[in-house]
Backbone and ligand atoms as CSV (ligand in chain L), in Angstrom:
chain,resi,resn,atom,element,x,y,z
A,1,MET,N,N,79.491,104.496,267.959
A,1,MET,CA,C,80.498,105.453,267.491
A,1,MET,C,C,80.696,105.275,265.987
A,2,ALA,N,N,80.375,106.300,265.234
A,2,ALA,CA,C,80.512,106.223,263.776
A,2,ALA,C,C,81.972,106.319,263.356
A,3,LYS,N,N,82.282,105.565,262.344
A,3,LYS,CA,C,83.665,105.609,261.860
A,3,LYS,C,C,83.650,105.847,260.363
A,4,ASP,N,N,84.559,106.687,259.892
A,4,ASP,CA,C,84.613,107.030,258.472
A,4,ASP,C,C,85.121,105.866,257.630
A,5,ALA,N,N,86.121,105.175,258.162
A,5,ALA,CA,C,86.734,104.109,257.381
A,5,ALA,C,C,86.821,102.865,258.243
A,6,PRO,N,N,86.781,101.720,257.619
A,6,PRO,CA,C,86.936,100.493,258.420
A,6,PRO,C,C,88.302,100.500,259.100
A,7,THR,N,N,88.325,100.278,260.392
A,7,THR,CA,C,89.605,100.296,261.090
A,7,THR,C,C,90.175,98.891,261.181
A,8,ILE,N,N,91.461,98.862,261.145
A,8,ILE,CA,C,92.146,97.582,261.269
A,8,ILE,C,C,92.167,97.205,262.745
A,9,ASP,N,N,92.024,95.930,263.006
A,9,ASP,CA,C,92.050,95.474,264.387
A,9,ASP,C,C,93.502,95.283,264.825
A,10,TYR,N,N,94.103,96.403,265.247
A,10,TYR,CA,C,95.517,96.357,265.636
A,10,TYR,C,C,95.750,95.454,266.841
A,11,ARG,N,N,94.746,95.421,267.725
A,11,ARG,CA,C,94.933,94.584,268.911
A,11,ARG,C,C,95.092,93.116,268.526
A,12,SER,N,N,94.285,92.655,267.564
A,12,SER,CA,C,94.430,91.266,267.116
A,12,SER,C,C,95.795,91.039,266.480
A,13,LEU,N,N,96.223,92.017,265.663
A,13,LEU,CA,C,97.528,91.892,265.012
A,13,LEU,C,C,98.632,91.808,266.057
A,14,LEU,N,N,98.537,92.671,267.066
A,14,LEU,CA,C,99.564,92.711,268.106
A,14,LEU,C,C,99.518,91.454,268.977
A,15,ASP,N,N,98.302,91.023,269.319
A,15,ASP,CA,C,98.167,89.804,270.125
A,15,ASP,C,C,98.765,88.606,269.398
A,16,GLN,N,N,98.512,88.568,268.088
A,16,GLN,CA,C,99.019,87.461,267.283
A,16,GLN,C,C,100.546,87.499,267.238
A,17,GLU,N,N,101.084,88.703,267.014
A,17,GLU,CA,C,102.534,88.845,266.956
A,17,GLU,C,C,103.160,88.469,268.305
A,18,ARG,N,N,102.481,88.895,269.375
A,18,ARG,CA,C,102.972,88.609,270.713
A,18,ARG,C,C,103.034,87.108,270.964
A,19,SER,N,N,101.971,86.370,270.595
A,19,SER,CA,C,101.986,84.931,270.869
A,19,SER,C,C,102.996,84.208,269.991
A,20,GLU,N,N,103.203,84.724,268.763
A,20,GLU,CA,C,104.227,84.114,267.909
A,20,GLU,C,C,105.614,84.293,268.527
A,21,LEU,N,N,105.885,85.501,269.019
A,21,LEU,CA,C,107.186,85.776,269.633
A,21,LEU,C,C,107.388,84.921,270.879
A,22,LEU,N,N,106.327,84.797,271.685
A,22,LEU,CA,C,106.433,83.997,272.901
A,22,LEU,C,C,106.707,82.535,272.582
A,23,SER,N,N,106.074,82.009,271.524
A,23,SER,CA,C,106.316,80.600,271.219
A,23,SER,C,C,107.711,80.398,270.635
A,24,GLU,N,N,108.203,81.414,269.880
A,24,GLU,CA,C,109.579,81.305,269.384
A,24,GLU,C,C,110.567,81.313,270.547
A,25,LEU,N,N,110.309,82.180,271.514
A,25,LEU,CA,C,111.176,82.235,272.697
A,25,LEU,C,C,111.114,80.928,273.476
A,26,ALA,N,N,109.918,80.369,273.592
A,26,ALA,CA,C,109.756,79.113,274.317
A,26,ALA,C,C,110.516,77.992,273.612
A,27,GLU,N,N,110.470,78.000,272.266
A,27,GLU,CA,C,111.194,76.988,271.502
A,27,GLU,C,C,112.693,77.080,271.738
A,28,LEU,N,N,113.173,78.296,271.923
A,28,LEU,CA,C,114.597,78.505,272.175
A,28,LEU,C,C,114.983,78.180,273.612
A,29,GLY,N,N,113.977,77.952,274.452
A,29,GLY,CA,C,114.240,77.682,275.860
A,29,GLY,C,C,114.255,78.951,276.685
A,30,PHE,N,N,113.695,80.027,276.128
A,30,PHE,CA,C,113.666,81.296,276.840
A,30,PHE,C,C,112.225,81.687,277.182
A,31,ALA,N,N,111.457,80.726,277.625
A,31,ALA,CA,C,110.079,81.026,278.006
A,31,ALA,C,C,110.078,81.975,279.193
A,32,ASP,N,N,108.915,82.530,279.492
A,32,ASP,CA,C,108.776,83.487,280.592
A,32,ASP,C,C,109.488,83.007,281.850
A,33,GLY,N,N,110.275,83.868,282.419
A,33,GLY,CA,C,110.913,83.557,283.680
A,33,GLY,C,C,112.223,82.803,283.548
A,34,LYS,N,N,112.505,82.356,282.333
A,34,LYS,CA,C,113.767,81.633,282.146
A,34,LYS,C,C,114.811,82.573,281.570
A,35,THR,N,N,116.011,82.461,282.059
A,35,THR,CA,C,117.048,83.383,281.602
A,35,THR,C,C,118.009,82.730,280.627
A,36,GLY,N,N,117.943,81.444,280.493
A,36,GLY,CA,C,118.895,80.813,279.582
A,36,GLY,C,C,118.505,79.393,279.254
A,37,LEU,N,N,119.271,78.780,278.410
A,37,LEU,CA,C,118.978,77.419,278.009
A,37,LEU,C,C,119.514,76.451,279.052
A,38,ASP,N,N,118.832,75.336,279.146
A,38,ASP,CA,C,119.315,74.307,280.052
A,38,ASP,C,C,120.265,73.392,279.301
A,39,TYR,N,N,121.506,73.438,279.683
A,39,TYR,CA,C,122.468,72.537,279.066
A,39,TYR,C,C,123.021,71.622,280.142
A,40,ASP,N,N,123.367,70.450,279.715
A,40,ASP,CA,C,124.027,69.542,280.623
A,40,ASP,C,C,125.354,70.174,281.026
A,41,PRO,N,N,125.532,70.397,282.309
A,41,PRO,CA,C,126.778,71.065,282.742
A,41,PRO,C,C,128.031,70.298,282.326
A,42,ASN,N,N,127.886,68.997,282.081
A,42,ASN,CA,C,129.035,68.210,281.653
A,42,ASN,C,C,129.550,68.656,280.291
A,43,PHE,N,N,128.664,69.301,279.529
A,43,PHE,CA,C,129.050,69.731,278.194
A,43,PHE,C,C,129.213,71.250,278.119
A,44,ALA,N,N,129.194,71.861,279.271
A,44,ALA,CA,C,129.218,73.326,279.313
A,44,ALA,C,C,130.469,73.908,278.662
A,45,ASP,N,N,131.559,73.135,278.658
A,45,ASP,CA,C,132.779,73.696,278.086
A,45,ASP,C,C,132.970,73.300,276.623
A,46,SER,N,N,131.986,72.608,276.072
A,46,SER,CA,C,132.086,72.263,274.660
A,46,SER,C,C,131.918,73.519,273.816
A,47,SER,N,N,132.830,73.725,272.882
A,47,SER,CA,C,132.778,74.966,272.101
A,47,SER,C,C,131.553,75.001,271.199
A,48,GLN,N,N,131.079,73.802,270.768
A,48,GLN,CA,C,129.886,73.796,269.919
A,48,GLN,C,C,128.661,74.244,270.703
A,49,VAL,N,N,128.561,73.743,271.923
A,49,VAL,CA,C,127.442,74.144,272.771
A,49,VAL,C,C,127.516,75.642,273.034
A,50,THR,N,N,128.696,76.139,273.297
A,50,THR,CA,C,128.875,77.568,273.552
A,50,THR,C,C,128.421,78.385,272.355
A,51,ALA,N,N,128.797,77.936,271.160
A,51,ALA,CA,C,128.414,78.662,269.952
A,51,ALA,C,C,126.905,78.621,269.755
A,52,GLU,N,N,126.318,77.450,269.946
A,52,GLU,CA,C,124.866,77.334,269.778
A,52,GLU,C,C,124.134,78.183,270.798
A,53,ARG,N,N,124.648,78.165,271.999
A,53,ARG,CA,C,124.035,78.935,273.061
A,53,ARG,C,C,124.136,80.432,272.742
A,54,GLY,N,N,125.284,80.835,272.240
A,54,GLY,CA,C,125.463,82.235,271.875
A,54,GLY,C,C,124.490,82.662,270.792
A,55,GLU,N,N,124.299,81.812,269.792
A,55,GLU,CA,C,123.348,82.116,268.706
A,55,GLU,C,C,121.931,82.217,269.240
A,56,ALA,N,N,121.562,81.235,270.065
A,56,ALA,CA,C,120.205,81.216,270.621
A,56,ALA,C,C,119.984,82.459,271.479
A,57,GLU,N,N,121.003,82.842,272.243
A,57,GLU,CA,C,120.853,84.007,273.108
A,57,GLU,C,C,120.737,85.285,272.295
A,58,ALA,N,N,121.531,85.377,271.226
A,58,ALA,CA,C,121.458,86.566,270.373
A,58,ALA,C,C,120.070,86.688,269.745
A,59,LEU,N,N,119.542,85.548,269.308
A,59,LEU,CA,C,118.203,85.538,268.709
A,59,LEU,C,C,117.153,85.892,269.759
A,60,ALA,N,N,117.325,85.333,270.963
A,60,ALA,CA,C,116.366,85.595,272.042
A,60,ALA,C,C,116.369,87.080,272.409
A,61,VAL,N,N,117.529,87.704,272.384
A,61,VAL,CA,C,117.625,89.134,272.702
A,61,VAL,C,C,116.811,89.934,271.687
A,62,LYS,N,N,116.939,89.564,270.407
A,62,LYS,CA,C,116.182,90.245,269.345
A,62,LYS,C,C,114.681,90.037,269.521
A,63,LEU,N,N,114.300,88.767,269.796
A,63,LEU,CA,C,112.883,88.448,269.964
A,63,LEU,C,C,112.302,89.193,271.162
A,64,ARG,N,N,113.095,89.260,272.245
A,64,ARG,CA,C,112.634,89.967,273.445
A,64,ARG,C,C,112.440,91.446,273.159
A,65,ALA,N,N,113.352,92.033,272.381
A,65,ALA,CA,C,113.247,93.459,272.048
A,65,ALA,C,C,111.968,93.711,271.251
A,66,THR,N,N,111.706,92.829,270.277
A,66,THR,CA,C,110.492,92.959,269.472
A,66,THR,C,C,109.262,92.775,270.347
A,67,LEU,N,N,109.326,91.778,271.237
A,67,LEU,CA,C,108.222,91.515,272.154
A,67,LEU,C,C,107.950,92.744,273.026
A,68,GLY,N,N,109.015,93.380,273.472
A,68,GLY,CA,C,108.864,94.581,274.280
A,68,GLY,C,C,108.126,95.671,273.520
A,69,GLU,N,N,108.445,95.830,272.232
A,69,GLU,CA,C,107.775,96.838,271.404
A,69,GLU,C,C,106.304,96.501,271.225
A,70,VAL,N,N,106.047,95.212,271.003
A,70,VAL,CA,C,104.660,94.772,270.808
A,70,VAL,C,C,103.862,95.000,272.093
A,71,GLU,N,N,104.464,94.659,273.240
A,71,GLU,CA,C,103.751,94.842,274.508
A,71,GLU,C,C,103.544,96.313,274.821
A,72,ALA,N,N,104.522,97.140,274.455
A,72,ALA,CA,C,104.365,98.584,274.656
A,72,ALA,C,C,103.224,99.112,273.796
A,73,ALA,N,N,103.093,98.572,272.588
A,73,ALA,CA,C,102.021,99.004,271.690
A,73,ALA,C,C,100.664,98.585,272.245
A,74,ILE,N,N,100.588,97.371,272.820
A,74,ILE,CA,C,99.339,96.907,273.433
A,74,ILE,C,C,98.995,97.823,274.614
A,75,ASP,N,N,100.028,98.210,275.363
A,75,ASP,CA,C,99.826,99.116,276.491
A,75,ASP,C,C,99.284,100.469,276.009
A,76,ARG,N,N,99.820,100.944,274.874
A,76,ARG,CA,C,99.329,102.221,274.329
A,76,ARG,C,C,97.871,102.096,273.868
A,77,LEU,N,N,97.527,100.924,273.339
A,77,LEU,CA,C,96.125,100.684,272.971
A,77,LEU,C,C,95.233,100.804,274.207
A,78,ASP,N,N,95.696,100.196,275.315
A,78,ASP,CA,C,94.926,100.237,276.560
A,78,ASP,C,C,94.768,101.669,277.064
A,79,ARG,N,N,95.787,102.484,276.834
A,79,ARG,CA,C,95.765,103.853,277.345
A,79,ARG,C,C,95.142,104.826,276.344
A,80,GLY,N,N,94.767,104.308,275.171
A,80,GLY,CA,C,94.172,105.164,274.150
A,80,GLY,C,C,95.176,106.049,273.455
A,81,ALA,N,N,96.467,105.699,273.560
A,81,ALA,CA,C,97.509,106.517,272.949
A,81,ALA,C,C,98.114,105.812,271.738
A,82,TYR,N,N,97.443,104.759,271.298
A,82,TYR,CA,C,97.989,103.986,270.190
A,82,TYR,C,C,97.982,104.782,268.889
A,83,GLY,N,N,99.053,104.614,268.122
A,83,GLY,CA,C,99.101,105.253,266.805
A,83,GLY,C,C,99.626,106.671,266.826
A,84,LEU,N,N,100.101,107.110,268.011
A,84,LEU,CA,C,100.686,108.442,268.093
A,84,LEU,C,C,102.201,108.321,268.211
A,85,CYS,N,N,102.906,109.153,267.468
A,85,CYS,CA,C,104.366,109.126,267.496
A,85,CYS,C,C,104.854,109.496,268.891
A,86,GLU,N,N,105.809,108.714,269.408
A,86,GLU,CA,C,106.308,108.964,270.764
A,86,GLU,C,C,107.197,110.199,270.825
A,87,VAL,N,N,107.685,110.651,269.692
A,87,VAL,CA,C,108.576,111.811,269.688
A,87,VAL,C,C,107.796,113.098,269.459
A,88,CYS,N,N,107.056,113.151,268.357
A,88,CYS,CA,C,106.405,114.411,268.008
A,88,CYS,C,C,104.897,114.400,268.267
A,89,GLY,N,N,104.336,113.231,268.603
A,89,GLY,CA,C,102.923,113.172,268.956
A,89,GLY,C,C,101.958,113.179,267.781
A,90,THR,N,N,102.509,113.167,266.577
A,90,THR,CA,C,101.648,113.158,265.404
A,90,THR,C,C,101.026,111.769,265.215
A,91,THR,N,N,99.956,111.703,264.464
A,91,THR,CA,C,99.321,110.414,264.185
A,91,THR,C,C,100.171,109.641,263.180
A,92,ILE,N,N,100.498,108.429,263.526
A,92,ILE,CA,C,101.304,107.600,262.628
A,92,ILE,C,C,100.420,107.139,261.469
A,93,GLU,N,N,100.973,107.186,260.263
A,93,GLU,CA,C,100.217,106.811,259.066
A,93,GLU,C,C,99.648,105.402,259.200
A,94,ALA,N,N,98.389,105.233,258.796
A,94,ALA,CA,C,97.718,103.933,258.904
A,94,ALA,C,C,98.467,102.846,258.137
A,95,ALA,N,N,99.004,103.207,256.974
A,95,ALA,CA,C,99.725,102.219,256.161
A,95,ALA,C,C,100.953,101.708,256.901
A,96,ARG,N,N,101.577,102.636,257.658
A,96,ARG,CA,C,102.762,102.261,258.417
A,96,ARG,C,C,102.378,101.320,259.562
A,97,LEU,N,N,101.287,101.639,260.251
A,97,LEU,CA,C,100.830,100.791,261.360
A,97,LEU,C,C,100.383,99.423,260.865
A,98,GLU,N,N,99.814,99.430,259.672
A,98,GLU,CA,C,99.348,98.173,259.107
A,98,GLU,C,C,100.531,97.252,258.838
A,99,ALA,N,N,101.629,97.855,258.334
A,99,ALA,CA,C,102.824,97.081,258.028
A,99,ALA,C,C,103.582,96.716,259.296
A,100,LYS,N,N,103.538,97.611,260.282
A,100,LYS,CA,C,104.292,97.400,261.515
A,100,LYS,C,C,103.449,97.891,262.684
A,101,PRO,N,N,102.557,97.027,263.174
A,101,PRO,CA,C,101.610,97.461,264.215
A,101,PRO,C,C,102.285,97.977,265.490
A,102,ALA,N,N,103.535,97.569,265.730
A,102,ALA,CA,C,104.206,97.989,266.958
A,102,ALA,C,C,105.002,99.278,266.773
A,103,ALA,N,N,104.846,99.940,265.619
A,103,ALA,CA,C,105.622,101.154,265.355
A,103,ALA,C,C,105.396,102.206,266.444
A,104,ARG,N,N,106.501,102.796,266.927
A,104,ARG,CA,C,106.400,103.806,267.990
A,104,ARG,C,C,106.561,105.215,267.439
A,105,LEU,N,N,107.141,105.290,266.244
A,105,LEU,CA,C,107.468,106.594,265.684
A,105,LEU,C,C,106.796,106.808,264.338
A,106,CYS,N,N,106.490,108.067,264.013
A,106,CYS,CA,C,105.990,108.361,262.693
A,106,CYS,C,C,107.148,108.204,261.705
A,107,ILE,N,N,106.818,108.223,260.450
A,107,ILE,CA,C,107.839,107.941,259.431
A,107,ILE,C,C,108.948,109.006,259.449
A,108,THR,N,N,108.587,110.246,259.743
A,108,THR,CA,C,109.572,111.329,259.780
A,108,THR,C,C,110.572,111.115,260.920
A,109,CYS,N,N,110.052,110.815,262.111
A,109,CYS,CA,C,110.926,110.618,263.264
A,109,CYS,C,C,111.735,109.329,263.117
A,110,ALA,N,N,111.126,108.293,262.550
A,110,ALA,CA,C,111.833,107.037,262.350
A,110,ALA,C,C,113.014,107.238,261.405
A,111,ALA,N,N,112.816,108.069,260.395
A,111,ALA,CA,C,113.890,108.327,259.441
A,111,ALA,C,C,115.004,109.134,260.093
A,112,ARG,N,N,114.645,109.947,261.085
A,112,ARG,CA,C,115.611,110.795,261.754
A,112,ARG,C,C,116.429,110.035,262.777
A,113,SER,N,N,115.855,108.983,263.362
A,113,SER,CA,C,116.559,108.291,264.457
A,113,SER,C,C,117.540,107.269,263.941
L,1,ZN,ZN,ZN,107.150,111.790,264.912
């Protein structure tokens, strides 16, 4: 299959981002299948532990959301729908995908949402 321009290997970029997110989640104690951090129940009422747990959970929520976007992008690659805006169906600019491989929207729709 001839190609006009060298294409970026988005799958590698996404796979790399995915494994980074997974290891960050694992470091926080939110590895696959785990819903929370393991704390000694004896210290469960300590306000410091509560605060730390809250921070870790907030971060984990963000990481999970990003992971979800990355996995959705990998899924679109598998389905051959990668790089198309989910709203208007236009081709997302290559520069945008390069900067954010998990982008779901073209720049116009992203600005609108
Ligand atoms: Zn769009």
